[in-house]
GUDREN-571745 format. One line per 2 residues: number of its first residue (from 0); their letters; for each residue x, y, z of N, C-alpha, C. Coordinates in pm, whole numbers, plus 50000, padded with zeros to 5 digits. Example, Ala and Ser with C-alpha at 12.3 -4.5 7.8 and 13.67 -1.06 7.14 Angstrom:
BEGIN
0	AS	51319,49431,50780,51230,49550,50780,51320,49670,50780  51285,49775,50708,51367,49894,50714,51290,50003,50787
// end
This chain:
BEGIN
0	MT	11534,39903,14354,11457,39959,14244,11421,40104,14277  11465,40198,14192,11442,40340,14216,11294,40376,14196
2	TL	11244,40462,14285,11109,40515,14272,11118,40661,14231  11046,40697,14124,11056,40829,14066,10932,40914,14090
4	SI	10954,41044,14099,10849,41143,14083,10882,41218,13955  10793,41214,13857,10821,41272,13725,10738,41397,13707
6	LG	10804,41512,13709,10736,41639,13689,10739,41671,13540  10621,41677,13479,10614,41697,13335,10608,41566,13260
8	ST	10526,41473,13306,10526,41337,13252,10462,41325,13115  10384,41426,13073,10318,41417,12943,10395,41486,12832
10	GS	10505,41552,12866,10588,41618,12766,10685,41523,12701  10769,41578,12614,10865,41496,12539,10960,41421,12631
12	IG	11022,41491,12726,11116,41425,12819,11041,41329,12910  10923,41370,12957,10846,41284,13047,10807,41153,12983
14	TQ	10758,41157,12861,10716,41032,12796,10836,40943,12766  10950,41004,12733,11070,40923,12710,11125,40866,12841
16	TL	11106,40939,12950,11142,40886,13081,11061,40761,13113  10935,40762,13077,10851,40645,13102,10892,40527,13014
18	DV	10950,40552,12897,11010,40443,12819,11122,40377,12898  11203,40459,12963,11313,40408,13046,11258,40333,13166
20	VD	11154,40387,13228,11088,40320,13341,11042,40182,13299  10982,40171,13181,10934,40041,13132,11051,39945,13110
22	KL	11159,39997,13051,11275,39913,13020,11341,39858,13146  11349,39942,13250,11421,39905,13371,11331,39852,13482
24	GL	11199,39859,13462,11107,39810,13563,11106,39894,13689  11110,40027,13674,11113,40117,13788,10972,40148,13838
26	RV	10965,40206,13957,10837,40245,14015,10815,40396,13998  10690,40437,13992,10655,40578,13978,10564,40619,14094
28	AA	10606,40721,14169,10528,40767,14285,10437,40883,14250  10480,40967,14154,10401,41084,14118,10421,41118,13971
30	LT	10315,41168,13909,10318,41215,13771,10250,41351,13767  10303,41443,13687,10241,41575,13677,10234,41620,13531
32	AA	10135,41706,13504,10116,41763,13370,10064,41904,13383  10081,41981,13277,10026,42117,13276,09875,42112,13256
34	SN	09830,42041,13152,09686,42037,13124,09642,41915,13043  09737,41833,12998,09703,41718,12911,09650,41602,12995
36	IG	09523,41612,13037,09470,41511,13127,09436,41380,13056  09419,41384,12925,09393,41260,12852,09511,41165,12863
38	LL	09631,41216,12831,09751,41133,12840,09784,41103,12986  09766,41202,13074,09797,41180,13215,09709,41070,13273
40	EA	09582,41067,13236,09494,40961,13285,09545,40823,13242  09586,40812,13116,09639,40685,13067,09763,40645,13145
42	QV	09849,40742,13175,09970,40714,13253,09935,40671,13395  09839,40738,13456,09797,40702,13592,09747,40559,13596
44	RK	09667,40521,13499,09612,40386,13498,09720,40280,13475  09823,40316,13401,09931,40220,13375,10028,40210,13492
46	YK	10070,40326,13548,10179,40325,13647,10130,40332,13791  10001,40362,13811,09939,40362,13945,10018,40443,14048
48	PE	10048,40569,14019,10120,40651,14117,10031,40688,14235  10093,40724,14345,10016,40771,14460,09954,40907,14430
50	LA	10026,40990,14351,09984,41128,14330,09990,41166,14183  09888,41236,14136,09889,41299,14004,09860,41447,14023
52	VV	09932,41531,13950,09914,41676,13963,09889,41735,13825  09786,41821,13819,09759,41898,13698,09770,42045,13735
54	FD	09855,42119,13666,09878,42259,13703,09750,42341,13690  09672,42313,13586,09545,42382,13563,09438,42326,13657
56	EK	09382,42410,13743,09288,42364,13846,09162,42303,13787  09107,42364,13683,08985,42310,13622,09011,42171,13563
58	KA	09125,42156,13498,09162,42026,13441,09186,41924,13551  09240,41970,13663,09264,41880,13776,09132,41825,13829
60	QE	09034,41911,13839,08903,41867,13886,08843,41764,13790  08863,41787,13662,08815,41692,13561,08885,41557,13575
62	LR	09015,41562,13600,09090,41437,13617,09043,41362,13741  09012,41435,13849,08963,41370,13971,08839,41285,13941
64	LN	08751,41342,13863,08630,41268,13827,08663,41148,13739  08756,41167,13647,08789,41061,13551,08856,40941,13616
66	IK	08933,40965,13723,09009,40853,13784,08963,40825,13926  08838,40857,13957,08789,40834,14093,08783,40686,14129
68	DT	08793,40600,14025,08795,40456,14051,08934,40405,14087  09035,40495,14089,09172,40455,14123,09205,40503,14264
70	NT	09323,40468,14311,09371,40512,14443,09464,40632,14434  09474,40695,14318,09564,40807,14297,09500,40939,14341
72	RV	09570,41011,14428,09525,41145,14468,09553,41243,14354  09471,41347,14343,09492,41450,14242,09503,41587,14309
74	LS	09613,41657,14282,09632,41794,14330,09653,41886,14211  09662,42016,14238,09675,42111,14128,09771,42224,14165
76	GM	09808,42303,14064,09885,42424,14084,10026,42402,14135  10089,42512,14176,10226,42506,14226,10234,42423,14354
78	DG	10133,42432,14440,10134,42352,14563,10138,42203,14529  10066,42164,14426,10067,42025,14384,10202,41982,14332
80	LI	10266,42067,14251,10400,42036,14199,10501,42021,14313  10492,42111,14409,10584,42103,14524,10560,41975,14603
82	EA	10434,41937,14623,10403,41812,14692,10461,41692,14618  10449,41693,14484,10505,41583,14404,10656,41579,14416
84	AR	10719,41697,14429,10864,41705,14437,10919,41655,14571  10838,41659,14675,10889,41616,14806,10816,41493,14861
86	LP	10748,41422,14776,10673,41303,14817,10768,41203,14884  10736,41155,15003,10827,41068,15077,10870,40942,15000
88	QA	10780,40884,14921,10811,40758,14853,10912,40775,14740  10925,40895,14686,11013,40917,14572,11159,40931,14617
90	EL	11247,40855,14553,11390,40867,14581,11458,40966,14487  11401,40980,14367,11458,41069,14266,11346,41150,14203
92	VL	11365,41281,14192,11268,41368,14126,11324,41406,13990  11254,41368,13883,11295,41408,13750,11209,41527,13709
94	NS	11274,41642,13695,11203,41766,13667,11216,41801,13520  11108,41780,13444,11109,41811,13301,11000,41908,13263
96	VV	10949,41985,13361,10851,42087,13327,10919,42196,13247  10842,42276,13176,10898,42379,13089,10891,42514,13157
98	GM	11005,42584,13163,11007,42722,13209,11028,42740,13358  11009,42865,13401,11034,42905,13539,10948,42832,13641
100	VG	10839,42772,13597,10752,42698,13689,10829,42587,13759  10943,42546,13703,11021,42437,13762,11109,42478,13879
102	LK	11123,42608,13906,11218,42653,14008,11179,42611,14149  11058,42644,14192,11017,42612,14329,11016,42461,14356
104	PT	10965,42377,14264,10970,42233,14289,11112,42179,14301  11206,42234,14226,11345,42189,14236,11401,42217,14374
106	IA	11380,42337,14422,11430,42373,14556,11358,42292,14662  11228,42268,14642,11153,42186,14737,11207,42044,14742
108	AA	11241,41989,14627,11297,41854,14623,11429,41848,14697  11515,41947,14673,11644,41949,14743,11625,41959,14894
110	NA	11535,42046,14936,11511,42062,15080,11448,41939,15143  11384,41854,15061,11327,41728,15110,11427,41613,15097
112	KK	11554,41648,15067,11663,41549,15058,11644,41452,14942  11585,41499,14833,11567,41414,14715,11677,41440,14614
114	NI	11732,41336,14555,11819,41354,14440,11735,41405,14323  11796,41489,14239,11722,41556,14133,11786,41528,13998
116	AL	11705,41478,13905,11747,41466,13765,11684,41585,13693  11767,41677,13646,11717,41806,13600,11718,41818,13448
118	AN	11597,41828,13391,11582,41858,13249,11525,41997,13230  11495,42065,13339,11437,42199,13337,11550,42301,13353
120	KE	11614,42337,13242,11734,42421,13249,11705,42559,13307  11580,42607,13291,11547,42740,13341,11567,42750,13492
122	TL	11555,42637,13562,11575,42635,13707,11714,42686,13744  11817,42633,13680,11954,42674,13711,11987,42810,13652
124	VA	11934,42837,13533,11962,42966,13468,11909,43080,13554  11784,43069,13596,11722,43177,13673,11757,43169,13821
126	GG	11755,43048,13876,11772,43032,14020,11916,43044,14067  12011,43003,13982,12152,43018,14014,12192,42962,14148
128	DL	12253,43047,14230,12306,43004,14360,12198,42953,14453  12076,43001,14439,11968,42954,14526,11948,42804,14509
130	VT	11964,42756,14386,11949,42613,14358,12073,42535,14401  12188,42581,14357,12312,42507,14389,12338,42506,14539
132	DA	12304,42615,14608,12320,42618,14754,12227,42518,14821  12101,42510,14775,12005,42414,14833,12053,42271,14812
134	VR	12107,42243,14695,12159,42109,14665,12276,42076,14756  12370,42169,14768,12489,42145,14850,12454,42133,14998
136	EN	12370,42223,15047,12338,42223,15190,12262,42097,15232  12188,42037,15139,12110,41918,15172,12181,41788,15133
138	GV	12300,41800,15075,12380,41682,15042,12315,41590,14941  12242,41648,14845,12176,41567,14742,12249,41581,14609
140	KL	12218,41491,14517,12280,41495,14385,12192,41574,14289  12256,41655,14205,12189,41726,14096,12244,41667,13966
142	LP	12163,41584,13901,12208,41505,13786,12151,41563,13657  12238,41599,13563,12189,41663,13440,12123,41565,13344
144	VD	12013,41610,13284,11941,41530,13185,11963,41584,13044  11983,41716,13030,12014,41770,12896,12127,41687,12835
146	SE	12117,41657,12707,12218,41570,12644,12357,41630,12654  12368,41764,12640,12499,41828,12644,12561,41820,12784
148	HS	12481,41847,12884,12536,41847,13020,12559,41705,13071  12475,41613,13028,12501,41473,13059,12632,41428,12997
150	AI	12658,41472,12874,12783,41435,12806,12904,41486,12885  12897,41612,12928,13007,41668,13007,13021,41592,13139
152	FQ	12910,41568,13204,12909,41494,13331,12975,41357,13314  12942,41288,13205,13001,41157,13179,13151,41168,13152
154	CL	13192,41270,13077,13334,41288,13045,13417,41324,13168  13353,41382,13268,13426,41424,13389,13439,41312,13492
156	QG	13371,41201,13471,13381,41091,13567,13526,41042,13575  13577,41033,13696,13714,40988,13713,13817,41098,13705
158	MP	13776,41223,13682,13872,41334,13679,13935,41348,13818  14066,41339,13829,14130,41334,13961,14122,41465,14039
160	DK	14119,41577,13968,14125,41707,14033,14067,41810,13939  13983,41899,13991,13921,41999,13905,14024,42091,13839
162	KV	14143,42097,13897,14247,42184,13842,14291,42140,13702  14266,42014,13667,14310,41965,13536,14207,41998,13427
164	LK	14092,42054,13464,13989,42090,13367,14023,42225,13303  14028,42227,13170,14063,42350,13098,13941,42417,13037
166	KL	13854,42338,12974,13746,42398,12896,13632,42299,12876  13509,42351,12877,13393,42274,12836,13354,42316,12695
168	IL	13320,42220,12611,13282,42249,12473,13143,42192,12448  13044,42281,12439,12907,42239,12413,12884,42228,12262
170	TA	12825,42120,12219,12790,42109,12078,12648,42160,12056  12625,42216,11937,12494,42267,11898,12461,42215,11759
172	SG	12337,42176,11739,12297,42129,11606,12292,42243,11505  12275,42364,11554,12255,42478,11465,12110,42500,11430
174	GP	12024,42403,11463,11881,42417,11439,11846,42425,11292  11723,42464,11261,11677,42466,11121,11733,42582,11040
176	FF	11797,42681,11106,11841,42801,11034,11992,42813,11028  12062,42702,11042,12207,42702,11033,12252,42762,10899
178	GK	12349,42853,10907,12404,42913,10785,12327,43033,10734  12211,43062,10793,12130,43176,10750,12181,43304,10817
180	KR	12167,43415,10746,12199,43546,10802,12069,43617,10841  12082,43726,10915,11964,43795,10968,11865,43833,10858
182	EE	11917,43880,10745,11829,43921,10636,11740,43806,10590  11795,43684,10595,11720,43566,10549,11618,43517,10653
184	LK	11628,43568,10775,11542,43520,10883,11430,43617,10918  11418,43725,10843,11321,43829,10876,11177,43778,10880
186	DV	11145,43688,10788,11005,43648,10772,10983,43498,10791  11069,43432,10868,11050,43288,10887,10924,43264,10970
188	TV	10860,43152,10944,10735,43118,11011,10759,43031,11133  10657,43020,11216,10663,42931,11332,10684,42787,11284
190	EQ	10616,42748,11179,10630,42613,11126,10774,42584,11084  10839,42680,11020,10978,42662,10981,11069,42650,11104
192	AL	11043,42732,11203,11125,42730,11324,11108,42601,11403  10993,42537,11390,10966,42411,11461,11020,42289,11387
194	NH	11079,42308,11272,11128,42197,11191,11273,42166,11225  11294,42106,11343,11431,42076,11387,11487,41958,11309
196	PN	11617,41966,11268,11673,41861,11184,11702,41728,11254  11722,41730,11387,11769,41608,11455,11684,41562,11572
198	WS	11630,41654,11650,11568,41619,11776,11417,41639,11772  11345,41553,11844,11201,41569,11861,11178,41624,12001
200	MG	11133,41750,12010,11121,41818,12139,10990,41895,12144  10959,41951,12260,10841,42035,12272,10857,42165,12196
202	AK	10746,42237,12178,10747,42357,12094,10839,42466,12149  10834,42491,12279,10913,42601,12335,11062,42576,12315
204	IT	11109,42458,12349,11252,42429,12338,11296,42421,12191  11206,42381,12102,11240,42374,11960,11260,42515,11903
206	ID	11175,42609,11944,11195,42748,11904,11324,42802,11964  11352,42767,12090,11478,42808,12154,11598,42755,12077
208	SA	11586,42635,12024,11695,42578,11945,11713,42656,11815  11601,42694,11751,11607,42769,11626,11673,42905,11646
210	SM	11645,42970,11761,11703,43102,11790,11841,43091,11854  11882,42970,11889,12003,42938,11964,11999,42990,12108
212	MN	11882,43034,12154,11865,43068,12295,11892,42945,12380  11851,42830,12330,11872,42706,12404,12019,42686,12438
214	KG	12106,42714,12340,12249,42697,12365,12300,42803,12461  12244,42924,12453,12282,43026,12550,12245,42987,12691
216	LE	12124,42933,12708,12082,42884,12839,12173,42772,12887  12217,42688,12793,12303,42575,12830,12442,42620,12873
218	II	12491,42730,12818,12618,42786,12864,12606,42823,13012  12497,42893,13046,12476,42934,13185,12459,42812,13275
220	EA	12379,42716,13228,12356,42596,13308,12485,42518,13330  12566,42505,13225,12693,42433,13238,12785,42502,13338
222	GR	12789,42634,13332,12872,42708,13426,12833,42681,13570  12702,42673,13594,12654,42654,13731,12660,42508,13775
224	LF	12641,42417,13683,12652,42275,13717,12795,42236,13751  12890,42290,13674,13027,42240,13684,13124,42344,13740
226	GV	13073,42460,13783,13158,42561,13846,13261,42620,13753  13221,42650,13630,13311,42700,13527,13262,42837,13480
228	GG	13355,42931,13457,13318,43063,13408,13287,43062,13259  13219,43165,13215,13178,43173,13075,13293,43172,12977
230	DD	13409,43227,13016,13524,43230,12926,13581,43090,12902  13546,42997,12987,13597,42859,12974,13492,42763,12919
232	ID	13390,42820,12854,13286,42738,12790,13276,42781,12644  13303,42689,12553,13293,42716,12410,13171,42645,12351
234	VV	13129,42692,12236,13021,42628,12160,13074,42596,12021  13044,42477,11972,13077,42440,11835,12951,42381,11771
236	VH	12921,42423,11649,12806,42370,11579,12843,42236,11516  12769,42135,11551,12793,41997,11505,12661,41944,11452
238	RE	12645,41950,11321,12515,41929,11259,12458,41789,11282  12543,41690,11296,12495,41553,11305,12439,41515,11442
240	SI	12471,41595,11544,12425,41568,11682,12462,41428,11729  12583,41386,11697,12635,41257,11742,12727,41276,11862
242	IH	12815,41377,11854,12894,41416,11970,12808,41514,12050  12782,41481,12176,12687,41559,12254,12752,41669,12335
244	SL	12880,41660,12360,12964,41768,12414,13100,41710,12445  13195,41799,12475,13334,41757,12495,13393,41831,12615
246	VE	13501,41774,12667,13575,41835,12777,13723,41837,12740  13786,41953,12755,13930,41965,12729,14004,41981,12862
248	FT	14115,41909,12874,14194,41912,12998,14321,41993,12976  14396,42016,13083,14512,42104,13077,14621,42053,12983
250	DN	14623,41922,12958,14723,41868,12865,14674,41872,12721  14559,41940,12698,14494,41953,12567,14437,41822,12513
252	SV	14426,41723,12601,14350,41605,12566,14201,41639,12574  14123,41588,12480,13980,41618,12474,13901,41487,12477
254	LA	13805,41479,12569,13715,41365,12575,13577,41407,12525  13512,41318,12452,13378,41345,12401,13287,41228,12433
256	QL	13157,41256,12447,13057,41151,12463,12974,41148,12335  12960,41028,12276,12890,41012,12151,12769,40920,12168
258	GV	12673,40936,12082,12557,40847,12080,12457,40898,11978  12363,40814,11940,12257,40860,11850,12178,40970,11922
260	PD	12118,41064,11846,12042,41172,11911,11910,41122,11968  11917,41067,12087,11800,41009,12154,11810,41043,12302
262	MR	11713,41119,12353,11721,41167,12490,11712,41057,12595  11674,40938,12555,11662,40832,12654,11797,40788,12710
264	IP	11907,40817,12638,12040,40786,12693,12071,40875,12813  12067,41008,12800,12094,41090,12919,11989,41077,13029
266	IQ	11864,41055,12990,11761,41032,13092,11795,40910,13175  11828,40802,13109,11857,40677,13181,11982,40691,13267
268	YA	12085,40760,13216,12208,40773,13295,12183,40854,13422  12099,40959,13412,12065,41037,13531,11991,40952,13633
270	IT	11906,40862,13586,11827,40778,13677,11913,40669,13740  12004,40611,13663,12079,40494,13711,12220,40527,13762
272	YP	12264,40653,13748,12399,40692,13788,12435,40637,13926  12556,40581,13942,12668,40572,13846,12667,40444,13761
274	MR	12560,40367,13769,12555,40241,13695,12503,40263,13554  12532,40165,13467,12481,40166,13330,12409,40033,13304
276	FE	12298,40043,13230,12220,39925,13195,12182,39930,13047  12136,39818,12997,12087,39814,12860,11974,39917,12845
278	SP	11974,39989,12733,11875,40095,12715,11787,40065,12593  11677,40139,12578,11589,40119,12462,11640,40188,12335
280	VK	11762,40243,12340,11817,40322,12229,11901,40234,12137  11896,40260,12007,11974,40180,11913,12123,40213,11923
282	EL	12207,40121,11876,12352,40140,11877,12394,40249,11778  12506,40313,11811,12567,40410,11721,12651,40337,11616
284	DL	12626,40363,11489,12699,40302,11378,12777,40411,11306  12903,40432,11347,12983,40540,11291,13012,40521,11143
286	AH	13034,40397,11101,13061,40372,10959,12943,40412,10873  12822,40390,10925,12702,40429,10851,12689,40581,10844
288	IG	12724,40649,10953,12718,40795,10954,12821,40854,10859  12940,40799,10859,13042,40835,10760,13130,40952,10798
290	SL	13072,41066,10836,13155,41182,10868,13085,41271,10970  13164,41347,11044,13115,41441,11143,13171,41578,11109
292	TF	13088,41683,11119,13131,41816,11080,13119,41915,11196  13199,42022,11190,13204,42119,11299,13219,42260,11241
294	FE	13149,42356,11304,13150,42494,11256,13147,42590,11374  13197,42711,11351,13186,42816,11452,13040,42864,11459
296	PD	12989,42896,11579,12855,42954,11588,12854,43097,11537  12740,43144,11490,12724,43279,11438,12661,43367,11546
298	YQ	12746,43434,11624,12698,43516,11734,12628,43643,11687  12657,43687,11566,12595,43809,11515,12451,43784,11471
300	TF	12429,43674,11398,12294,43643,11352,12204,43600,11468  12259,43517,11558,12179,43460,11667,12207,43538,11796
302	KC	12134,43649,11809,12158,43743,11918,12130,43683,12055  12041,43584,12062,12011,43521,12191,12135,43460,12254
304	LR	12218,43401,12172,12341,43339,12221,12431,43444,12284  12442,43558,12217,12524,43669,12267,12465,43726,12395
306	AC	12332,43736,12399,12266,43793,12517,12288,43707,12640  12284,43575,12622,12304,43485,12736,12447,43491,12788
308	KK	12543,43500,12697,12682,43513,12741,12702,43642,12820  12637,43749,12775,12648,43876,12845,12583,43867,12982
310	AF	12464,43806,12989,12393,43793,13116,12473,43710,13216  12535,43602,13167,12615,43516,13255,12735,43593,13310
312	AM	12797,43674,13226,12911,43754,13271,12869,43859,13373  12747,43912,13356,12697,44013,13451,12663,43951,13586
314	GG	12614,43827,13587,12577,43760,13711,12450,43820,13771  12426,43788,13898,12309,43839,13966,12180,43793,13901
316	AA	12085,43886,13888,11954,43855,13831,11953,43858,13679  12064,43894,13618,12068,43912,13472,12028,43785,13398
318	TA	12067,43670,13449,12032,43545,13380,11883,43515,13392  11824,43549,13507,11679,43533,13522,11606,43630,13430
320	IA	11661,43747,13411,11601,43847,13321,11607,43797,13177  11722,43743,13136,11735,43689,13000,11636,43576,12978
322	NG	11626,43488,13076,11535,43374,13063,11389,43418,13057  11350,43510,13145,11212,43557,13148,11173,43628,13020
324	AN	11262,43711,12969,11234,43782,12844,11217,43683,12730  11301,43581,12729,11290,43482,12623,11161,43402,12633
326	EE	11123,43360,12753,10999,43283,12767,10881,43362,12713  10877,43492,12744,10767,43575,12697,10773,43593,12545
328	AN	10893,43622,12493,10908,43645,12350,10885,43518,12270  10933,43407,12321,10913,43277,12256,10763,43249,12240
330	LL	10687,43271,12347,10544,43249,12344,10475,43342,12243  10513,43469,12244,10453,43565,12152,10483,43529,12007
332	FR	10603,43478,11980,10636,43433,11845,10548,43316,11805  10531,43220,11895,10447,43104,11864,10302,43144,11842
334	QG	10262,43254,11906,10126,43304,11890,10111,43393,11766  10222,43415,11694,10218,43496,11573,10215,43645,11597
336	KI	10252,43689,11719,10243,43831,11753,10373,43908,11729  10484,43837,11715,10611,43902,11683,10684,43820,11578
338	KF	10790,43878,11522,10872,43807,11424,10984,43732,11494  11044,43638,11423,11146,43551,11480,11264,43632,11535
340	LD	11314,43730,11457,11431,43805,11500,11402,43895,11620  11274,43924,11644,11237,44004,11761,11277,43934,11891
342	IG	11281,43801,11889,11313,43728,12013,11449,43771,12065  11551,43764,11980,11686,43803,12023,11696,43949,12061
344	DL	11629,44036,11984,11632,44178,12016,11572,44206,12153  11463,44138,12185,11396,44159,12312,11476,44104,12430
346	VM	11537,43988,12411,11618,43931,12519,11739,44021,12547  11808,44064,12443,11923,44153,12463,11877,44285,12524
348	GA	11765,44339,12476,11714,44464,12531,11683,44454,12679  11624,44343,12721,11592,44324,12862,11718,44317,12947
350	VE	11817,44242,12899,11943,44227,12973,12013,44363,12988  12008,44444,12884,12078,44572,12886,11999,44683,12956
352	SI	11866,44669,12962,11783,44779,13010,11738,44766,13155  11717,44643,13202,11662,44623,13336,11777,44624,13438
354	EN	11761,44700,13544,11866,44711,13645,11894,44576,13709  12021,44540,13713,12061,44411,13769,12073,44421,13921
356	FT	12053,44308,13988,12068,44302,14133,12097,44158,14173  12132,44136,14297,12164,44002,14345,12044,43942,14417
358	PK	11981,43838,14362,11865,43777,14428,11903,43711,14560  11823,43735,14663,11849,43677,14794,11754,43560,14825
360	CV	11646,43549,14748,11546,43446,14773,11471,43418,14643  11387,43316,14647,11311,43278,14528,11224,43393,14480
362	ED	11167,43468,14575,11079,43580,14537,11155,43685,14457  11284,43704,14487,11365,43799,14409,11383,43751,14266
364	VL	11404,43619,14249,11418,43563,14115,11287,43581,14038  11175,43555,14104,11045,43570,14039,11018,43716,14004
366	EA	11068,43808,14087,11053,43951,14057,11131,43988,13931  11255,43937,13920,11336,43963,13800,11268,43906,13676
368	DA	11214,43787,13691,11142,43722,13581,11022,43807,13538  10946,43856,13635,10827,43937,13605,10865,44068,13536
370	KA	10974,44129,13581,11020,44254,13519,11058,44230,13373  11123,44117,13346,11165,44086,13209,11044,44065,13119
372	RQ	10946,43992,13170,10825,43967,13091,10750,44099,13065  10745,44184,13167,10678,44313,13150,10751,44400,13050
374	YV	10884,44394,13053,10964,44469,12954,10926,44429,12812  10916,44299,12789,10879,44250,12656,10740,44299,12617
376	RD	10645,44289,12708,10508,44334,12677,10503,44485,12653  10579,44561,12734,10581,44706,12717,10641,44746,12582
378	EL	10748,44676,12544,10812,44707,12416,10718,44683,12299  10632,44585,12313,10542,44547,12204,10400,44597,12225
380	KV	10379,44665,12342,10246,44712,12378,10144,44597,12376  10187,44485,12438,10102,44368,12450,10053,44360,12593
382	EG	09924,44339,12612,09869,44328,12748,09900,44192,12806  09933,44187,12937,09965,44061,13003,09840,43984,13038
// end
């Protein structure tokens, strides 16, 4: 029976992971949250982990008082996340925290010889070789949780030789603004951008989906997970979100992974790999769906997608710069301080304006991230 440490247990991926835990009867060693101590307390009382972590120190102190009748330790901040990532009892660390905060815990988990189920795409986008090197040097597994990367991972099982791989094809829902041109997106609201047609996700990733930044990040992540260059990764808009991604081989045969749009399928596969078990997800009924559609992505309207492809081609710190600029711009949009189209303009501006370099350590990646965020604030004259 696998024992998990779940980083980000109160978020969308975290709560769905606990559905899988319930279905399979797994154990939980650690749970972490940014600040939602109400839900975290309920989870602690149900799953009885050894450790609970709240990133916000004041909230952590509040949780300590609330659960002093339990045997669960409470820590806070980045040190707490790192402790949860390398907890001896945990065999698998599922990292579903949002943003760059996930980088250090991922590397800590790898260095502690823990297998990692990764739903925090920013870790690979920004960390790049620092993450993949830590995984390789420690002989641990890096298992994708994103539905697209899980689909590719599943399609590659049994591939006899990497030389037969021709192309990765990531599917995209197109988000709430599919088919819209830039002129039509000038004044869209946060509420409109959060109205995703297929998936139930957290606010940050839902805005990323609307801007197609999410798909740009996934191109970079796929390249680093599977050792493929940007020219060999395509994107196709698939509105139904039934095909989660595809792989093309040298003989032009294409394999696809299909399923209802429910994150519990890729979450469970990452936890149970290479085995499969009954899941809490309903069956796919293709006859009921009736038809599947496919479209070219609009790289002109959705500048974030173009910016990510450029950053990936540049290499070095450029991907961390793209990610940092987006995190800052995404937040400012949700706060009502910038317009939707500003997100893509700011990400592209950061990639083109900030001097690129090759990160040698985590601190270098964090420096690139900080420069990108400062660029966004300087462009908008927003105080940090």
